[in-house]
C-alpha positions in Angstrom: 78.9 95.5 106.4 82.2 95.8 108.2 84.4 98.8 107.7 87.9 97.7 106.7 90.9 98.5 104.4 89.6 96.4 101.5 87.6 99.1 99.7 88.8 99.7 96.1 90.9 96.5 95.9 90.9 94.1 93.0 89.9 90.4 93.5 90.4 87.9 90.8 87.7 85.7 92.1 85.0 88.5 92.1 82.1 87.4 90.0 79.9 90.6 90.4 79.1 93.2 87.8 79.4 97.0 87.1 76.2 98.2 85.5 76.9 101.9 85.8 80.5 101.4 84.5 82.2 103.5 87.3 85.1 101.0 87.6 83.9 99.5 90.9 81.7 96.4 91.3 78.0 96.9 92.2 78.0 93.9 94.6 80.3 93.9 97.7 82.9 91.2 97.7 83.5 89.1 100.8 87.2 87.8 100.9 87.4 84.6 102.8 91.1 83.8 103.1 93.6 84.0 106.0 95.8 86.2 103.8 92.9 88.6 103.3 92.5 89.0 107.0 96.2 89.7 107.5 96.1 92.4 104.7 93.2 94.0 106.5 95.2 94.2 109.7 98.6 94.9 108.1 98.0 96.6 104.7 101.7 96.6 103.8 101.5 92.8 103.5 99.7 93.3 100.2 103.2 93.2 98.6 103.3 89.4 99.3 100.3 88.8 96.9 100.9 85.5 95.1 104.2 84.9 96.9 105.6 81.8 98.5 104.4 83.2 101.9 100.8 83.4 100.7 100.9 79.9 99.3 102.1 78.7 102.7 99.1 80.5 104.3 96.7 79.0 101.9 98.0 75.5 102.7 97.8 76.2 106.4 94.3 77.4 106.1 93.2 74.2 104.4 95.1 72.1 107.0 93.8 73.9 110.1 90.1 74.2 110.7 88.8 77.5 112.0 91.4 79.8 110.3 89.1 81.1 107.6 88.0 84.7 108.6 84.4 85.9 108.5 82.6 89.2 108.2 85.1 90.9 105.9 83.8 93.0 102.9 85.0 95.1 100.1 82.1 97.4 99.3 83.8 98.9 96.2 85.7 96.1 94.5 87.8 97.3 91.6 87.0 95.8 88.2 90.6 96.0 86.9 93.8 94.4 88.3 96.3 96.2 90.5 98.5 98.6 88.6 102.1 98.4 89.9 104.4 101.1 88.9 107.1 98.6 88.0 106.4 94.9 87.5 109.4 92.5 86.8 108.6 88.9 85.8 111.2 86.1 85.5 114.0 88.4 84.5 117.3 86.8 83.5 120.5 88.1 82.0 123.8 86.3 81.3 127.1 87.9 80.3 128.9 84.9 78.6 129.2 82.3 81.4 128.2 84.7 84.2 124.5 84.7 85.2 124.1 88.3 86.5 120.3 88.1 86.9 118.7 84.8 87.7 114.9 84.6 87.3 114.0 87.8 89.2 110.3 88.5 89.8 109.0 91.4 91.9 106.7 94.4 91.9 107.2 98.0 93.1 104.4 100.3 94.1 104.1 104.1 94.5 105.2 105.4 97.9 107.8 102.8 98.3 111.5 103.6 98.9 113.3 100.4 97.9 116.9 99.9 98.9 118.6 97.5 96.4 121.3 95.8 98.6 123.8 93.1 98.0 127.5 92.3 97.7 129.5 93.7 94.8 128.6 91.8 91.6 125.2 90.7 92.9 123.3 92.2 90.0 122.0 95.6 91.4 123.4 97.7 88.5 122.3 95.3 85.9 118.7 95.3 87.3 118.7 99.1 87.3 120.0 99.2 83.7 117.4 96.6 82.6 114.6 98.8 84.0 116.1 101.9 82.2 116.4 99.9 78.9 120.2 100.2 78.9 120.6 96.4 79.2 118.4 94.0 77.2 117.5 90.9 79.3 117.7 87.4 77.8 114.4 86.3 79.3 111.5 87.9 81.2 109.6 91.1 81.0 109.5 94.5 82.7 106.3 96.7 82.8 106.2 100.3 83.8 102.7 101.4 84.9 101.3 98.3 83.1 103.1 98.9 79.8 105.9 96.7 78.4 109.1 98.6 78.0 110.6 96.6 75.1 109.2 98.4 72.2 108.3 101.9 73.5 111.1 104.0 75.0 108.7 106.8 76.0 108.2 105.2 79.4 111.6 106.7 80.4 109.8 110.1 80.6 108.4 108.8 83.9 111.8 108.1 85.4 114.4 110.3 86.9 117.8 108.6 87.0 120.9 109.6 89.0 123.9 107.6 87.9 126.8 106.7 90.2 129.1 108.6 87.9 127.6 111.3 85.7 129.3 111.8 82.4 128.7 115.1 80.5 130.2 117.0 77.6 133.5 118.5 78.9 133.1 121.9 77.4 129.4 122.4 78.2 128.6 124.8 81.1 126.2 123.8 83.9 123.7 126.4 82.8 123.9 125.3 79.2 123.3 121.7 80.2 120.1 122.5 82.1 118.8 124.8 79.4 119.4 122.1 76.8 117.6 119.4 78.9 114.6 121.7 79.5 114.4 122.5 75.8 114.4 118.8 74.9 112.2 117.5 77.6 109.7 120.2 78.5 106.1 119.8 77.3 103.1 122.1 77.7 101.9 121.9 81.3 104.9 120.0 82.5 106.4 121.0 85.9 110.1 121.8 86.3 111.6 121.1 89.8 114.6 123.4 90.4 114.6 122.9 94.2 117.9 121.0 94.3 119.4 123.2 91.6 118.8 126.2 94.0 119.7 124.4 97.2 123.0 123.2 95.8 123.7 126.8 94.6 124.4 125.6 91.1 123.0 128.9 89.7 126.0 130.7 91.2 128.4 128.5 89.2 126.3 127.9 86.1 129.0 129.3 83.8 131.6 126.7 84.9 132.4 124.1 82.3 131.7 120.5 83.3 135.4 119.5 83.0 136.4 121.8 85.8 133.9 120.4 88.4 134.9 118.3 91.4 133.4 114.9 91.8 131.0 116.2 94.5 129.7 119.0 92.3 129.1 116.6 89.5 127.0 114.5 91.9 125.0 117.7 92.7 124.4 118.2 89.0 123.3 114.6 88.5 120.9 114.8 91.5 119.4 118.0 90.3 118.8 116.5 86.8 117.2 113.4 88.3 114.5 115.5 90.0 114.3 118.2 87.3 111.2 116.9 85.5 109.1 115.8 88.5 109.2 112.1 87.6 106.9 109.6 89.2 109.8 107.1 89.5 113.3 107.9 90.8 116.3 105.6 90.4 119.3 106.7 92.4 122.6 104.9 92.2 124.8 105.7 95.2 123.2 109.1 95.5 125.2 110.4 98.5 128.6 109.1 97.4 131.0 112.1 97.1 128.6 114.6 98.5 129.6 116.8 101.5 127.6 116.3 104.7 125.3 119.4 104.0 124.6 118.3 100.4 123.9 114.8 101.5 121.4 116.0 104.1 119.7 118.2 101.5 119.4 115.3 99.1 118.0 113.0 101.8 115.4 115.6 102.7 114.4 115.9 99.1 114.0 112.1 98.8 111.8 112.1 101.9 109.7 114.9 100.4 109.2 113.0 97.2 108.4 109.8 99.2 105.6 111.7 100.9 104.2 112.6 97.5 103.7 109.0 96.7 106.6 108.5 94.3 108.4 105.2 93.8 112.1 105.5 94.6 114.8 102.8 94.0 118.1 103.4 95.7 121.4 101.5 95.7 123.9 102.6 98.3 126.9 101.1 100.2 126.4 103.8 102.9 123.6 102.0 104.7 123.4 104.5 107.5 122.0 106.9 105.0 119.1 104.5 104.2 117.7 104.0 107.7 115.4 107.1 107.6 114.5 106.7 103.9 113.8 103.1 103.3 110.4 101.3 103.4 111.5 98.1 101.7 114.6 96.0 101.2 115.4 94.0 98.0 118.5 91.8 98.7 120.4 90.3 95.7 123.2 87.8 95.8 124.9 86.2 92.8 122.1 87.4 90.6 119.3 85.9 92.7 116.7 87.8 94.7 117.0 86.3 98.2 114.2 88.4 99.6 112.1 91.5 99.2 110.4 92.7 102.4 109.4 95.7 104.4 112.2 97.2 106.5 110.2 96.6 109.7 110.0 92.9 109.0 113.7 92.7 108.4 114.4 94.6 111.7 112.1 92.2 113.5 113.6 89.1 112.1 117.2 90.1 112.7 116.6 91.9 116.1 118.5 94.9 114.7 117.1 98.4 114.4 120.0 99.8 112.2 119.8 98.6 108.6 123.6 98.2 108.3 123.7 95.8 111.3 120.7 93.8 110.0 122.3 93.4 106.5 125.7 92.5 108.1 124.0 89.7 110.0 122.6 88.3 106.7 125.9 88.7 104.8 127.7 86.8 107.7 125.2 84.0 107.2 123.7 84.2 110.6 120.3 82.7 111.1 117.4 85.1 111.4 114.3 84.4 113.3 111.4 82.6 111.7 109.1 83.4 114.6 107.0 85.7 112.4 105.7 82.7 110.5 104.6 81.1 113.8 102.9 84.3 114.9 101.0 84.6 111.7 99.8 81.1 112.0 99.4 81.3 115.7 101.3 78.1 116.2 103.2 77.4 119.4 106.3 75.1 119.8 105.4 71.4 120.1 101.8 72.1 119.2 100.3 69.3 117.1 98.4 70.3 114.0 95.6 68.0 112.9 
């Protein structure tokens, strides 16, 4: 058997058995596809599972003899399918004549920091609100940790949300707001995360009414609330907008810390310079359509730009980006004939 990165993956073609019922197959599985070989060498490409790119590879494998890999094995194949933290399938939403989400399908996994990027009106906010259950899509489905969200709002307990503009009762004091939320949400054994509350020094001003707070301080309150209940999923809408430089750096450090703990983080921001050190993946929307969802490294390679802002600017200007990565994956050189 060859040691590789396949152990504990799920294979829909596996026909083995699990006599001891430990959740893993008793017979090793030998994946025999070009895509499987690429996943072994570059595990992050697992996100392309069942995408157009993998279909292209399957066709290439059939057309070009000798591409099928050998000697690959999963010694502990999982008996249940992959569990993505958020799965979105064929999501569409129309407001009167305007199609704001047009057949969006994608999946997000733990440990990803996904930047939702696109021009104004591209559908970013509607996508976020659909995940949160604040907008009901016309078609399609959303699953959070494998469970449909339509009929059970309890999934929201797994999500921490920071809105672009937080709205709170004018006369409620900061301390009262946090005490109320902890009273409503805290369960036996639950963990309360007050790190940002302390770092932003909100305790020193907890007797101030919300109506007296500046926009930046309201942002600090919203950020502290988003992280308060140690959620597995964080959705942050323009998180650094209105924050002073020190507070912005504290928030980015907190996001990096949560990323290292394997949480899924979705961020929208027009300040792309803030995203360079945080982002693992880019989801680009335009006119309600998902133009691409790919790792940051792939986007940098295709555009030839290291900075995320410059890479996105190239795309928004309509400049051609390199397709060399497809040739490299297929190991095809220019003018080479394929028989």
